[in-house]
mmCIF file of the C-alpha atoms, coordinates in Angstrom:
data_MODEL
# 
_entry.id   MODEL 
# 
loop_
_atom_site.group_PDB 
_atom_site.id 
_atom_site.type_symbol 
_atom_site.label_atom_id 
_atom_site.label_alt_id 
_atom_site.label_comp_id 
_atom_site.label_asym_id 
_atom_site.label_entity_id 
_atom_site.label_seq_id 
_atom_site.pdbx_PDB_ins_code 
_atom_site.Cartn_x 
_atom_site.Cartn_y 
_atom_site.Cartn_z 
_atom_site.occupancy 
_atom_site.B_iso_or_equiv 
_atom_site.pdbx_formal_charge 
_atom_site.auth_seq_id 
_atom_site.auth_comp_id 
_atom_site.auth_asym_id 
_atom_site.auth_atom_id 
_atom_site.pdbx_PDB_model_num 
ATOM 1   C CA . MET A 1 1   ? 98.505  89.678  129.702 1.00 0.00 ? 1   MET A CA 1 
ATOM 2   C CA . TRP A 1 2   ? 101.852 89.375  127.930 1.00 0.00 ? 2   TRP A CA 1 
ATOM 3   C CA . ASN A 1 3   ? 103.675 88.168  131.019 1.00 0.00 ? 3   ASN A CA 1 
ATOM 4   C CA . GLU A 1 4   ? 101.013 85.491  131.436 1.00 0.00 ? 4   GLU A CA 1 
ATOM 5   C CA . ARG A 1 5   ? 101.467 84.360  127.846 1.00 0.00 ? 5   ARG A CA 1 
ATOM 6   C CA . TYR A 1 6   ? 105.233 84.275  128.051 1.00 0.00 ? 6   TYR A CA 1 
ATOM 7   C CA . GLU A 1 7   ? 105.506 82.586  131.453 1.00 0.00 ? 7   GLU A CA 1 
ATOM 8   C CA . GLN A 1 8   ? 104.632 79.224  129.887 1.00 0.00 ? 8   GLN A CA 1 
ATOM 9   C CA . PRO A 1 9   ? 107.623 76.902  129.362 1.00 0.00 ? 9   PRO A CA 1 
ATOM 10  C CA . GLY A 1 10  ? 109.469 77.238  126.081 1.00 0.00 ? 10  GLY A CA 1 
ATOM 11  C CA . TYR A 1 11  ? 109.232 79.973  123.466 1.00 0.00 ? 11  TYR A CA 1 
ATOM 12  C CA . LEU A 1 12  ? 105.725 80.925  122.355 1.00 0.00 ? 12  LEU A CA 1 
ATOM 13  C CA . PHE A 1 13  ? 106.798 81.843  118.825 1.00 0.00 ? 13  PHE A CA 1 
ATOM 14  C CA . GLY A 1 14  ? 109.833 79.564  118.651 1.00 0.00 ? 14  GLY A CA 1 
ATOM 15  C CA . THR A 1 15  ? 113.486 80.540  118.637 1.00 0.00 ? 15  THR A CA 1 
ATOM 16  C CA . GLU A 1 16  ? 113.949 80.901  114.886 1.00 0.00 ? 16  GLU A CA 1 
ATOM 17  C CA . PRO A 1 17  ? 113.284 84.250  113.194 1.00 0.00 ? 17  PRO A CA 1 
ATOM 18  C CA . ALA A 1 18  ? 110.078 85.049  111.375 1.00 0.00 ? 18  ALA A CA 1 
ATOM 19  C CA . GLN A 1 19  ? 110.034 83.692  107.842 1.00 0.00 ? 19  GLN A CA 1 
ATOM 20  C CA . PHE A 1 20  ? 109.546 87.279  106.659 1.00 0.00 ? 20  PHE A CA 1 
ATOM 21  C CA . LEU A 1 21  ? 112.881 88.277  108.199 1.00 0.00 ? 21  LEU A CA 1 
ATOM 22  C CA . ARG A 1 22  ? 114.674 85.308  106.652 1.00 0.00 ? 22  ARG A CA 1 
ATOM 23  C CA . ASP A 1 23  ? 113.140 86.112  103.262 1.00 0.00 ? 23  ASP A CA 1 
ATOM 24  C CA . HIS A 1 24  ? 114.378 89.713  103.496 1.00 0.00 ? 24  HIS A CA 1 
ATOM 25  C CA . SER A 1 25  ? 117.761 89.080  105.100 1.00 0.00 ? 25  SER A CA 1 
ATOM 26  C CA . GLY A 1 26  ? 119.410 91.036  102.285 1.00 0.00 ? 26  GLY A CA 1 
ATOM 27  C CA . TYR A 1 27  ? 118.410 94.195  104.158 1.00 0.00 ? 27  TYR A CA 1 
ATOM 28  C CA . LEU A 1 28  ? 120.384 93.115  107.225 1.00 0.00 ? 28  LEU A CA 1 
ATOM 29  C CA . LYS A 1 29  ? 123.647 94.986  106.685 1.00 0.00 ? 29  LYS A CA 1 
ATOM 30  C CA . PRO A 1 30  ? 126.515 94.276  109.100 1.00 0.00 ? 30  PRO A CA 1 
ATOM 31  C CA . ASP A 1 31  ? 127.177 97.119  111.566 1.00 0.00 ? 31  ASP A CA 1 
ATOM 32  C CA . ALA A 1 32  ? 123.859 98.798  110.762 1.00 0.00 ? 32  ALA A CA 1 
ATOM 33  C CA . LYS A 1 33  ? 122.019 100.138 113.793 1.00 0.00 ? 33  LYS A CA 1 
ATOM 34  C CA . ALA A 1 34  ? 118.668 98.331  114.115 1.00 0.00 ? 34  ALA A CA 1 
ATOM 35  C CA . LEU A 1 35  ? 115.595 98.570  116.330 1.00 0.00 ? 35  LEU A CA 1 
ATOM 36  C CA . ALA A 1 36  ? 113.360 95.538  116.922 1.00 0.00 ? 36  ALA A CA 1 
ATOM 37  C CA . VAL A 1 37  ? 109.919 96.793  118.003 1.00 0.00 ? 37  VAL A CA 1 
ATOM 38  C CA . ALA A 1 38  ? 107.946 94.714  120.535 1.00 0.00 ? 38  ALA A CA 1 
ATOM 39  C CA . ASP A 1 39  ? 110.489 91.958  120.061 1.00 0.00 ? 39  ASP A CA 1 
ATOM 40  C CA . GLY A 1 40  ? 109.034 89.437  122.517 1.00 0.00 ? 40  GLY A CA 1 
ATOM 41  C CA . GLU A 1 41  ? 111.318 86.520  123.303 1.00 0.00 ? 41  GLU A CA 1 
ATOM 42  C CA . GLY A 1 42  ? 114.110 87.696  121.033 1.00 0.00 ? 42  GLY A CA 1 
ATOM 43  C CA . ARG A 1 43  ? 113.951 85.417  118.013 1.00 0.00 ? 43  ARG A CA 1 
ATOM 44  C CA . ASN A 1 44  ? 114.178 88.307  115.539 1.00 0.00 ? 44  ASN A CA 1 
ATOM 45  C CA . SER A 1 45  ? 116.622 90.588  117.356 1.00 0.00 ? 45  SER A CA 1 
ATOM 46  C CA . VAL A 1 46  ? 118.991 87.698  118.019 1.00 0.00 ? 46  VAL A CA 1 
ATOM 47  C CA . PHE A 1 47  ? 118.885 86.708  114.338 1.00 0.00 ? 47  PHE A CA 1 
ATOM 48  C CA . MET A 1 48  ? 119.781 90.272  113.363 1.00 0.00 ? 48  MET A CA 1 
ATOM 49  C CA . ALA A 1 49  ? 122.636 90.322  115.860 1.00 0.00 ? 49  ALA A CA 1 
ATOM 50  C CA . GLN A 1 50  ? 123.910 87.062  114.390 1.00 0.00 ? 50  GLN A CA 1 
ATOM 51  C CA . ALA A 1 51  ? 123.983 88.844  111.022 1.00 0.00 ? 51  ALA A CA 1 
ATOM 52  C CA . GLY A 1 52  ? 126.320 91.444  112.512 1.00 0.00 ? 52  GLY A CA 1 
ATOM 53  C CA . LEU A 1 53  ? 123.914 94.304  113.225 1.00 0.00 ? 53  LEU A CA 1 
ATOM 54  C CA . ASP A 1 54  ? 124.028 96.568  116.279 1.00 0.00 ? 54  ASP A CA 1 
ATOM 55  C CA . VAL A 1 55  ? 120.584 95.721  117.683 1.00 0.00 ? 55  VAL A CA 1 
ATOM 56  C CA . THR A 1 56  ? 118.355 97.444  120.206 1.00 0.00 ? 56  THR A CA 1 
ATOM 57  C CA . ALA A 1 57  ? 115.197 95.535  121.150 1.00 0.00 ? 57  ALA A CA 1 
ATOM 58  C CA . MET A 1 58  ? 112.236 96.614  123.237 1.00 0.00 ? 58  MET A CA 1 
ATOM 59  C CA . ASP A 1 59  ? 109.290 94.748  124.738 1.00 0.00 ? 59  ASP A CA 1 
ATOM 60  C CA . TYR A 1 60  ? 106.751 95.270  127.502 1.00 0.00 ? 60  TYR A CA 1 
ATOM 61  C CA . SER A 1 61  ? 107.135 91.839  129.129 1.00 0.00 ? 61  SER A CA 1 
ATOM 62  C CA . HIS A 1 62  ? 110.017 91.318  131.525 1.00 0.00 ? 62  HIS A CA 1 
ATOM 63  C CA . ILE A 1 63  ? 109.492 87.559  131.223 1.00 0.00 ? 63  ILE A CA 1 
ATOM 64  C CA . ALA A 1 64  ? 109.902 87.724  127.449 1.00 0.00 ? 64  ALA A CA 1 
ATOM 65  C CA . ILE A 1 65  ? 113.042 89.810  127.845 1.00 0.00 ? 65  ILE A CA 1 
ATOM 66  C CA . GLU A 1 66  ? 114.597 87.273  130.216 1.00 0.00 ? 66  GLU A CA 1 
ATOM 67  C CA . LYS A 1 67  ? 113.968 84.555  127.618 1.00 0.00 ? 67  LYS A CA 1 
ATOM 68  C CA . ALA A 1 68  ? 115.401 86.820  124.926 1.00 0.00 ? 68  ALA A CA 1 
ATOM 69  C CA . LYS A 1 69  ? 118.556 87.375  126.984 1.00 0.00 ? 69  LYS A CA 1 
ATOM 70  C CA . ALA A 1 70  ? 118.920 83.617  127.429 1.00 0.00 ? 70  ALA A CA 1 
ATOM 71  C CA . LEU A 1 71  ? 118.546 83.099  123.672 1.00 0.00 ? 71  LEU A CA 1 
ATOM 72  C CA . ALA A 1 72  ? 121.143 85.761  122.912 1.00 0.00 ? 72  ALA A CA 1 
ATOM 73  C CA . MET A 1 73  ? 123.542 84.164  125.374 1.00 0.00 ? 73  MET A CA 1 
ATOM 74  C CA . ALA A 1 74  ? 122.978 80.727  123.854 1.00 0.00 ? 74  ALA A CA 1 
ATOM 75  C CA . ARG A 1 75  ? 123.659 82.127  120.373 1.00 0.00 ? 75  ARG A CA 1 
ATOM 76  C CA . GLU A 1 76  ? 126.657 84.107  121.687 1.00 0.00 ? 76  GLU A CA 1 
ATOM 77  C CA . VAL A 1 77  ? 125.512 87.514  120.479 1.00 0.00 ? 77  VAL A CA 1 
ATOM 78  C CA . SER A 1 78  ? 124.885 90.859  122.133 1.00 0.00 ? 78  SER A CA 1 
ATOM 79  C CA . VAL A 1 79  ? 121.550 92.723  121.986 1.00 0.00 ? 79  VAL A CA 1 
ATOM 80  C CA . SER A 1 80  ? 120.537 95.798  123.980 1.00 0.00 ? 80  SER A CA 1 
ATOM 81  C CA . PHE A 1 81  ? 117.228 94.645  125.502 1.00 0.00 ? 81  PHE A CA 1 
ATOM 82  C CA . ASN A 1 82  ? 114.858 97.259  126.933 1.00 0.00 ? 82  ASN A CA 1 
ATOM 83  C CA . GLU A 1 83  ? 111.751 96.668  129.042 1.00 0.00 ? 83  GLU A CA 1 
ATOM 84  C CA . ALA A 1 84  ? 109.409 99.382  127.811 1.00 0.00 ? 84  ALA A CA 1 
ATOM 85  C CA . ASP A 1 85  ? 105.810 100.194 127.022 1.00 0.00 ? 85  ASP A CA 1 
ATOM 86  C CA . ILE A 1 86  ? 105.513 100.865 123.291 1.00 0.00 ? 86  ILE A CA 1 
ATOM 87  C CA . ASN A 1 87  ? 103.068 103.683 124.083 1.00 0.00 ? 87  ASN A CA 1 
ATOM 88  C CA . SER A 1 88  ? 105.776 105.630 125.903 1.00 0.00 ? 88  SER A CA 1 
ATOM 89  C CA . TRP A 1 89  ? 108.893 104.483 124.018 1.00 0.00 ? 89  TRP A CA 1 
ATOM 90  C CA . ASP A 1 90  ? 111.277 107.332 123.203 1.00 0.00 ? 90  ASP A CA 1 
ATOM 91  C CA . TRP A 1 91  ? 111.443 107.285 119.404 1.00 0.00 ? 91  TRP A CA 1 
ATOM 92  C CA . GLN A 1 92  ? 114.692 109.220 119.214 1.00 0.00 ? 92  GLN A CA 1 
ATOM 93  C CA . GLU A 1 93  ? 114.954 111.150 115.973 1.00 0.00 ? 93  GLU A CA 1 
ATOM 94  C CA . ASN A 1 94  ? 117.167 109.873 113.131 1.00 0.00 ? 94  ASN A CA 1 
ATOM 95  C CA . SER A 1 95  ? 118.674 107.077 115.250 1.00 0.00 ? 95  SER A CA 1 
ATOM 96  C CA . PHE A 1 96  ? 118.349 103.797 113.334 1.00 0.00 ? 96  PHE A CA 1 
ATOM 97  C CA . ASP A 1 97  ? 119.326 102.475 109.918 1.00 0.00 ? 97  ASP A CA 1 
ATOM 98  C CA . LEU A 1 98  ? 116.700 99.747  110.173 1.00 0.00 ? 98  LEU A CA 1 
ATOM 99  C CA . VAL A 1 99  ? 113.455 99.310  112.098 1.00 0.00 ? 99  VAL A CA 1 
ATOM 100 C CA . VAL A 1 100 ? 111.927 95.823  112.183 1.00 0.00 ? 100 VAL A CA 1 
ATOM 101 C CA . ALA A 1 101 ? 108.322 95.554  113.369 1.00 0.00 ? 101 ALA A CA 1 
ATOM 102 C CA . ILE A 1 102 ? 106.970 92.010  113.170 1.00 0.00 ? 102 ILE A CA 1 
ATOM 103 C CA . PHE A 1 103 ? 103.475 91.110  114.412 1.00 0.00 ? 103 PHE A CA 1 
ATOM 104 C CA . ILE A 1 104 ? 102.960 94.230  116.521 1.00 0.00 ? 104 ILE A CA 1 
ATOM 105 C CA . GLN A 1 105 ? 99.191  94.377  115.905 1.00 0.00 ? 105 GLN A CA 1 
ATOM 106 C CA . PHE A 1 106 ? 98.083  94.393  119.520 1.00 0.00 ? 106 PHE A CA 1 
ATOM 107 C CA . VAL A 1 107 ? 96.922  98.039  119.370 1.00 0.00 ? 107 VAL A CA 1 
ATOM 108 C CA . GLY A 1 108 ? 94.040  99.827  117.691 1.00 0.00 ? 108 GLY A CA 1 
ATOM 109 C CA . ALA A 1 109 ? 94.189  102.454 114.977 1.00 0.00 ? 109 ALA A CA 1 
ATOM 110 C CA . THR A 1 110 ? 94.820  105.498 117.192 1.00 0.00 ? 110 THR A CA 1 
ATOM 111 C CA . ILE A 1 111 ? 97.870  104.062 118.921 1.00 0.00 ? 111 ILE A CA 1 
ATOM 112 C CA . ARG A 1 112 ? 98.968  102.404 115.673 1.00 0.00 ? 112 ARG A CA 1 
ATOM 113 C CA . ASP A 1 113 ? 99.263  105.843 114.045 1.00 0.00 ? 113 ASP A CA 1 
ATOM 114 C CA . GLN A 1 114 ? 101.337 107.005 117.020 1.00 0.00 ? 114 GLN A CA 1 
ATOM 115 C CA . ILE A 1 115 ? 103.661 104.018 116.632 1.00 0.00 ? 115 ILE A CA 1 
ATOM 116 C CA . PHE A 1 116 ? 103.975 104.498 112.876 1.00 0.00 ? 116 PHE A CA 1 
ATOM 117 C CA . ASN A 1 117 ? 104.849 108.165 113.393 1.00 0.00 ? 117 ASN A CA 1 
ATOM 118 C CA . GLY A 1 118 ? 107.463 107.151 115.947 1.00 0.00 ? 118 GLY A CA 1 
ATOM 119 C CA . ILE A 1 119 ? 108.986 104.660 113.514 1.00 0.00 ? 119 ILE A CA 1 
ATOM 120 C CA . LYS A 1 120 ? 109.168 107.318 110.820 1.00 0.00 ? 120 LYS A CA 1 
ATOM 121 C CA . ARG A 1 121 ? 110.833 109.728 113.231 1.00 0.00 ? 121 ARG A CA 1 
ATOM 122 C CA . THR A 1 122 ? 113.432 107.285 114.585 1.00 0.00 ? 122 THR A CA 1 
ATOM 123 C CA . LEU A 1 123 ? 114.637 106.075 111.183 1.00 0.00 ? 123 LEU A CA 1 
ATOM 124 C CA . LYS A 1 124 ? 117.639 107.879 109.769 1.00 0.00 ? 124 LYS A CA 1 
ATOM 125 C CA . PRO A 1 125 ? 117.235 109.449 106.326 1.00 0.00 ? 125 PRO A CA 1 
ATOM 126 C CA . GLY A 1 126 ? 117.714 106.557 103.902 1.00 0.00 ? 126 GLY A CA 1 
ATOM 127 C CA . GLY A 1 127 ? 116.831 104.062 106.641 1.00 0.00 ? 127 GLY A CA 1 
ATOM 128 C CA . VAL A 1 128 ? 114.585 101.067 105.997 1.00 0.00 ? 128 VAL A CA 1 
ATOM 129 C CA . LEU A 1 129 ? 111.415 99.872  107.694 1.00 0.00 ? 129 LEU A CA 1 
ATOM 130 C CA . MET A 1 130 ? 110.541 96.171  107.566 1.00 0.00 ? 130 MET A CA 1 
ATOM 131 C CA . LEU A 1 131 ? 106.937 95.670  108.727 1.00 0.00 ? 131 LEU A CA 1 
ATOM 132 C CA . HIS A 1 132 ? 105.169 92.300  108.793 1.00 0.00 ? 132 HIS A CA 1 
ATOM 133 C CA . GLY A 1 133 ? 101.706 91.465  110.037 1.00 0.00 ? 133 GLY A CA 1 
ATOM 134 C CA . TYR A 1 134 ? 98.227  90.173  109.335 1.00 0.00 ? 134 TYR A CA 1 
ATOM 135 C CA . THR A 1 135 ? 95.382  91.353  107.120 1.00 0.00 ? 135 THR A CA 1 
ATOM 136 C CA . PRO A 1 136 ? 91.753  91.238  108.344 1.00 0.00 ? 136 PRO A CA 1 
ATOM 137 C CA . GLU A 1 137 ? 91.300  87.898  106.568 1.00 0.00 ? 137 GLU A CA 1 
ATOM 138 C CA . GLN A 1 138 ? 93.381  86.385  109.369 1.00 0.00 ? 138 GLN A CA 1 
ATOM 139 C CA . ILE A 1 139 ? 90.355  86.475  111.685 1.00 0.00 ? 139 ILE A CA 1 
ATOM 140 C CA . ALA A 1 140 ? 88.757  83.606  109.769 1.00 0.00 ? 140 ALA A CA 1 
ATOM 141 C CA . PHE A 1 141 ? 91.919  81.483  109.983 1.00 0.00 ? 141 PHE A CA 1 
ATOM 142 C CA . GLY A 1 142 ? 92.388  81.910  113.746 1.00 0.00 ? 142 GLY A CA 1 
ATOM 143 C CA . THR A 1 143 ? 96.023  80.808  113.578 1.00 0.00 ? 143 THR A CA 1 
ATOM 144 C CA . GLY A 1 144 ? 97.549  83.754  115.430 1.00 0.00 ? 144 GLY A CA 1 
ATOM 145 C CA . GLY A 1 145 ? 97.249  87.460  115.967 1.00 0.00 ? 145 GLY A CA 1 
ATOM 146 C CA . PRO A 1 146 ? 94.582  89.589  117.613 1.00 0.00 ? 146 PRO A CA 1 
ATOM 147 C CA . SER A 1 147 ? 90.860  88.955  117.362 1.00 0.00 ? 147 SER A CA 1 
ATOM 148 C CA . GLN A 1 148 ? 90.079  92.565  116.390 1.00 0.00 ? 148 GLN A CA 1 
ATOM 149 C CA . ALA A 1 149 ? 89.925  93.146  112.637 1.00 0.00 ? 149 ALA A CA 1 
ATOM 150 C CA . GLU A 1 150 ? 90.591  96.856  113.125 1.00 0.00 ? 150 GLU A CA 1 
ATOM 151 C CA . ASN A 1 151 ? 94.080  96.020  114.421 1.00 0.00 ? 151 ASN A CA 1 
ATOM 152 C CA . MET A 1 152 ? 95.033  94.363  111.144 1.00 0.00 ? 152 MET A CA 1 
ATOM 153 C CA . TYR A 1 153 ? 96.738  96.052  108.193 1.00 0.00 ? 153 TYR A CA 1 
ATOM 154 C CA . THR A 1 154 ? 95.516  96.485  104.645 1.00 0.00 ? 154 THR A CA 1 
ATOM 155 C CA . LEU A 1 155 ? 97.451  97.636  101.605 1.00 0.00 ? 155 LEU A CA 1 
ATOM 156 C CA . GLU A 1 156 ? 95.559  100.918 101.762 1.00 0.00 ? 156 GLU A CA 1 
ATOM 157 C CA . ILE A 1 157 ? 96.395  101.526 105.437 1.00 0.00 ? 157 ILE A CA 1 
ATOM 158 C CA . LEU A 1 158 ? 100.107 101.020 104.843 1.00 0.00 ? 158 LEU A CA 1 
ATOM 159 C CA . GLU A 1 159 ? 100.155 103.020 101.604 1.00 0.00 ? 159 GLU A CA 1 
ATOM 160 C CA . ARG A 1 160 ? 98.539  105.921 103.421 1.00 0.00 ? 160 ARG A CA 1 
ATOM 161 C CA . ALA A 1 161 ? 100.727 105.670 106.536 1.00 0.00 ? 161 ALA A CA 1 
ATOM 162 C CA . PHE A 1 162 ? 104.019 105.487 104.628 1.00 0.00 ? 162 PHE A CA 1 
ATOM 163 C CA . GLY A 1 163 ? 103.103 107.378 101.488 1.00 0.00 ? 163 GLY A CA 1 
ATOM 164 C CA . GLY A 1 164 ? 106.074 109.687 101.903 1.00 0.00 ? 164 GLY A CA 1 
ATOM 165 C CA . PHE A 1 165 ? 108.492 106.753 101.892 1.00 0.00 ? 165 PHE A CA 1 
ATOM 166 C CA . GLU A 1 166 ? 109.926 104.884 98.913  1.00 0.00 ? 166 GLU A CA 1 
ATOM 167 C CA . ILE A 1 167 ? 107.907 101.665 98.857  1.00 0.00 ? 167 ILE A CA 1 
ATOM 168 C CA . LEU A 1 168 ? 110.349 98.857  98.074  1.00 0.00 ? 168 LEU A CA 1 
ATOM 169 C CA . GLU A 1 169 ? 107.825 96.089  98.641  1.00 0.00 ? 169 GLU A CA 1 
ATOM 170 C CA . LEU A 1 170 ? 104.173 95.968  99.630  1.00 0.00 ? 170 LEU A CA 1 
ATOM 171 C CA . SER A 1 171 ? 102.253 92.720  99.305  1.00 0.00 ? 171 SER A CA 1 
ATOM 172 C CA . ALA A 1 172 ? 99.402  90.773  100.878 1.00 0.00 ? 172 ALA A CA 1 
ATOM 173 C CA . TYR A 1 173 ? 99.347  87.003  100.575 1.00 0.00 ? 173 TYR A CA 1 
ATOM 174 C CA . GLN A 1 174 ? 98.570  83.714  102.303 1.00 0.00 ? 174 GLN A CA 1 
ATOM 175 C CA . ARG A 1 175 ? 101.144 81.284  103.666 1.00 0.00 ? 175 ARG A CA 1 
ATOM 176 C CA . ASP A 1 176 ? 101.346 78.392  106.105 1.00 0.00 ? 176 ASP A CA 1 
ATOM 177 C CA . LEU A 1 177 ? 103.353 79.480  109.136 1.00 0.00 ? 177 LEU A CA 1 
ATOM 178 C CA . ASP A 1 178 ? 105.185 77.273  111.591 1.00 0.00 ? 178 ASP A CA 1 
ATOM 179 C CA . GLU A 1 179 ? 106.557 79.744  114.131 1.00 0.00 ? 179 GLU A CA 1 
ATOM 180 C CA . GLY A 1 180 ? 105.966 78.142  117.506 1.00 0.00 ? 180 GLY A CA 1 
ATOM 181 C CA . ASP A 1 181 ? 102.526 77.625  119.001 1.00 0.00 ? 181 ASP A CA 1 
ATOM 182 C CA . GLY A 1 182 ? 101.726 81.323  118.616 1.00 0.00 ? 182 GLY A CA 1 
ATOM 183 C CA . HIS A 1 183 ? 101.799 81.471  114.806 1.00 0.00 ? 183 HIS A CA 1 
ATOM 184 C CA . CYS A 1 184 ? 100.962 78.115  113.292 1.00 0.00 ? 184 CYS A CA 1 
ATOM 185 C CA . GLY A 1 185 ? 98.857  77.265  110.235 1.00 0.00 ? 185 GLY A CA 1 
ATOM 186 C CA . LYS A 1 186 ? 97.400  79.038  107.235 1.00 0.00 ? 186 LYS A CA 1 
ATOM 187 C CA . SER A 1 187 ? 97.762  82.783  107.656 1.00 0.00 ? 187 SER A CA 1 
ATOM 188 C CA . ALA A 1 188 ? 96.744  85.996  105.854 1.00 0.00 ? 188 ALA A CA 1 
ATOM 189 C CA . LEU A 1 189 ? 99.888  88.115  105.825 1.00 0.00 ? 189 LEU A CA 1 
ATOM 190 C CA . ILE A 1 190 ? 101.073 91.506  104.668 1.00 0.00 ? 190 ILE A CA 1 
ATOM 191 C CA . ASP A 1 191 ? 104.609 92.830  104.190 1.00 0.00 ? 191 ASP A CA 1 
ATOM 192 C CA . LEU A 1 192 ? 105.968 96.334  103.820 1.00 0.00 ? 192 LEU A CA 1 
ATOM 193 C CA . VAL A 1 193 ? 109.556 97.271  103.120 1.00 0.00 ? 193 VAL A CA 1 
ATOM 194 C CA . ALA A 1 194 ? 110.006 101.022 102.748 1.00 0.00 ? 194 ALA A CA 1 
ATOM 195 C CA . ARG A 1 195 ? 112.862 103.513 102.741 1.00 0.00 ? 195 ARG A CA 1 
ATOM 196 C CA . LYS A 1 196 ? 112.794 106.919 104.427 1.00 0.00 ? 196 LYS A CA 1 
ATOM 197 C CA . PRO A 1 197 ? 113.652 109.717 102.011 1.00 0.00 ? 197 PRO A CA 1 
ATOM 198 C CA . LYS A 1 198 ? 117.204 111.069 102.265 1.00 0.00 ? 198 LYS A CA 1 
# 
């Protein structure tokens, strides 16, 4: 499915980073080791590399990764791109200062818990998670994201999943997005920024 979506000409979600990442660029510390989860065509990992981070990115689609490599080359930055299934990704323990997970809501609750546990494991003590996605209200807008409400996040879901972390920011809100054809129009969004205990 993802290869079919990404094989269309151009970049499905544009080449500029998610507005969420731009808004929280203060967390992008030069030389920090960062993981971009399900990074797609590279717009977010490349932005982080431009900010001076040591970035590893993973995605299932080899077509998306080829576009991501082309974007990194055009922007003259280096990113370690990995073709991988998120369900079998090796969440190596205490490996990253920053994990960025933007619009990764293509899985249901069972696998979501597995992914969240992997994120918690792979962050170093004191490391930061930046998570951005949709709330169930997004279904009515139809401007991006999955069609299954159970895939969406709520404040309660994220509070429960990351209750052991220091919550630096947790908010749900609405905003007009203009991030390629994939995310365009009024959207019901949710942000989490949280720090793993030292």
